[in-house]
N, C-alpha and C positions, 0 to 999 in steps of 0.2 A: 504494500500500500504506500503510495507516494505521500510526501508531506502535505501536499495540497488536498489530499482526501482523508488525512488523519486528524483525529482529535484525541489528545491524551486525557488522562483521568480528571485533571483539574479544570479542563476547558468547558465542558457542557454547562456547568453551573454559571460561569461568567458569561458565556454566550446567551444563556436563557435569561439571566437577570438584566444584562446590559443591552443586548440587541433584540431580545424578544419583543418588548413593547415598542421599541423604536422602529424596527424594520419588518418584523414578521407577523405580529398579531393582527394588523389591519387586513393583510391578505389571507391569513388563516380564517378570519371571520367571513371574508368574501368567498373563499373556496368552500367553506362549510355550507353556505347558502346555495351555491351553484350545485354542490354535490346532492343536496336534499331535493333539488328539482326533479331528479329522476327516480326518487324513492328506491335506491339500491338496497339490497339486503345483505349482499356479500361484498365487502369492501377491503381492498388491499392498499396500504400506503407504503410507498417505497421512498428511501432516503428521508425517513421521518424525523431525523434529528432529535431534538429534545421533546418532541410531542406537542409543539405549539398548535399545529394544524390538526393533529390527532384529537386534541381536546375539543376542537370545534366540530370535528366529524362526529364524535361521541355525542355532543350536545344536539347537533342538528339531525342525527340519524339514530334515535334511541332504540329502534327495532333492528338495527343492522348488526351483523357480526363483523367487527373491524379487526383486521390483522395489520400490524404496523412493523415495518422492518427498517433496518439501517445497517450499513456496512461496518460501522464503528462500534465495537463492544462498549466503549465508554458512554456513547450516546444511548444505546439500548438500555444499559443499566440505569442511567439517570431517568430516562423517559418512562421506563416501566413503573417506577415509583411515582412519577408525576401524573401519569394517565393509566392507572391500573385497570380501567374498564376495557382497554384494548388488549389483544393478545400480542405480545412482543417477541421478536426473535431477530437474531443477526441474519442478514441476507444481502447478497450481491444482486443489484437490480438487473445486471446483464446475465445472470444465471439463477433465475428463480427456481425454487424447488417445487413449486405448486403445479398441479396437473392442468391440462388444457381446459379452458372454460370454467375455471374455479370461481371467478369473480364477476360481479356486475359493474364494478367501478374500480379503477386503479387511480390513485391520487399521488401527486408529487409536488410538494411546495418547495420551490427554489433548490431542487436537487439535481435537475437534469444537467445543469452547467458543469457539474463535477464528474459526470459519466464519461469515461475515456472513449467509449464507443456508443454514441447516442443511438444510432440506428439499431444496434443490438439490444439496448435497453428498451427501445420502443417495440421491437419485435417480441421481446419477452412479455411486455405488457399486453400486446395484441394476442399472444398465444394464451395467456391466462384469462382473457376476457371471454364471457359467454356471448351468445347471439344478442346483438343490440347493446352490448356493453360499451362503456366509455372510458377513455383516458382523460383525466383532468390534471393539468399542471400549470405552473407559472414560472416565468423566467424574467430576470431583471432586464429592463431597457438599458441603454448606455449609461454609464456612471454619471455623466454630466446632468442627467435628467433627475437625479435624486441628490439633494444637497448634503445629506449626512455622509454617505460614502464619498461624494465628490470632495467634501472638506477634508476627509481623511487622506485621500490621494494627494491633495494640495499640501497638507501638513507633512506627509512623507517626503514630498519633493523639496520642501524647505529644510527639514531637519537632516535629510540624507540626500543632498543635491547631486552627489557624484554617482550614487547607486540606489535610487529609491526602489523599493520593492514594487512590482507591478501586479501582484496577486489580485487586488480588488478589481481593477479594470480588465484583467486578462481572463480571470476565471468566473467569479460570480456575476460580473457584468460583461462577460465576453460572449454571451450566446443570445444575441438580440436581433439577428438578421431574420426577418420574416421569411425570406426566400429559403434560407438554410433550414429553418425550423420545419417548413413545409416539406422540403426535400428529404430531410432526415426522417420525418414521419412516414412519407411514402416509401422510403427504403425499408422501414420497419413494418410495412404492411398496414398502415393506418391512413385514413383520410380525415382531413380537417372538417369539423362541423362548425367551429367558431374560433376566431383568433382575434382577441380584443386587447387594445392597449388600455390599461386601467391605471388611474392615478388616485391614490389614497393618501391619507394623512398619517404620518408617524409621529410619535411623541417620545422624547427622551428626558430623563431626569436632569441631565447636564451634559456638557461637552466632554467633561472628564469621564463620565460613565460610558459614553459612546467610544471614547478612545480606548478605555480598558477592554470593552467588548471586542472591538476590532483587533487590538494588539495582543490580547491575552486569551481571547475566546474563539479565535479562528486560526486557520493555518498561516495567517500573516505572522503569527507568533514565531514560527520556525524561520521565516525569512529575516525577521528582525534579529533573532539570535545569531544569525550568520554575520550580522553587520555591527554588532556591539552588545553591550549589556542592556537587557530590557529595563533594569532598574534605573538606568540613566536615560534611555531612549523614550520610555513611556512618559515621564514627566515633561520632557521637552515637547513631545507630540501633544500632550494635553494642553500646554500653553498655547501652541499654535491653533489647536481646535477651538479654544476659548476665544482667541483673537478673531477667528473666522466666523464662529457661530454665536458667540455671546455667552453671558453668564446665565445661570438658572435654568428652569425648565425650557425645553425647546420643542418646536414642532416644525415639520417640513413635509413637502410632497414626496411621494415615492412612486416611481413609474415602473410598471412591469407589463408583460404580456400574459394574458390568461388564455389558455388553449384547451379546447375540447376536441377530441378525435375519437374515431371509432374504427374497428377493423374493417378493411376492405372486403367486399363480398366476392 
């Protein structure tokens, strides 16, 4: 598992606390509502992370059997305690253990960007979906469209001008081409039912909290460790983030694509 797909044991809590409300909770609520529109009874979530979207699936689909998976054991351990109503297990989205037609709905909140072989993951989702089943996922738009991660990128460029880590723009915000998304879905045996750009509002406790979340709760942590001491870099990045975003509670737009697809006939 590469550093860019790895979360160590201490990271899920920081990720959940600092980035959950700021980045992921708004889209989790949105996905929960979209998921409920089809009244699915057998639901699989892939790359479920700390269970932020899982909790919304449980809330919106009280009669569904929800299975949640993630590649990272640390995430699964954390999330299983956070959302015990779902069945949790470690799993690779490109090699799912489930039989053909096992689910009515496959959901992925901001995980597809991390899949090394996206058509393979889409093909696995298609295989596990029953007749009329749907794949529902979201992926971030360009980083410049969301002020919180855009500020983090700018802070990294200021503090580490000679070698700023490019993880944020290259991975989580690196899968935003509509043409590529549609092409990868077709390669995986899926056709698009809807592909919408959605802008929602995120809320953060502070710029410092956002910085801790990005720097210590995501794989950016490993890139920073290669460039110096996190104990020195994080405070410097916090100062830059405050200068860019301001003090106190923050709110900002978040832009992403929400996609619904179904297996080709």
